C-alpha positions in Angstrom: 0.0 0.0 0.0 1.2 3.5 -0.9 1.6 6.2 1.7 -0.6 9.3 1.4 1.1 12.7 1.4 0.0 13.2 5.0 1.6 10.0 6.2 4.8 10.9 4.4 4.9 14.3 6.1 4.3 12.6 9.5 7.2 10.2 9.0 9.5 13.0 8.0 8.4 15.0 11.0 9.0 12.0 13.3 12.5 11.4 12.0 13.3 15.1 12.4 12.2 15.1 16.0 14.3 12.0 16.7 17.4 13.7 15.2 16.6 16.8 17.2 16.6 14.7 20.4 20.0 13.2 19.4 21.5 16.7 19.1 19.7 17.9 22.3 21.7 21.2 22.0 20.3 24.6 22.9 21.9 26.1 19.8 19.9 23.6 17.6 16.7 24.6 19.3 17.4 28.3 18.8 18.1 27.8 15.2 14.9 25.9 14.7 13.0 28.7 16.3 14.6 31.3 14.1 13.9 29.2 11.0 10.2 28.9 12.0 10.1 32.7 12.5 11.7 33.3 9.1 9.4 30.9 7.3 6.3 32.7 8.8 7.7 36.0 7.7 8.5 34.8 4.2 4.9 33.6 3.7 3.6 37.1 3.8 
């Protein structure tokens, strides 16, 4: 059975969070926050 787009996204998201936990560094978290902020601004 093929995965739907939504399932694909979910898997990617899960693997990202796992990687994120591996780093566990404050710097990584801060970068992630900045990226999210930038992405929101770029959408306008």
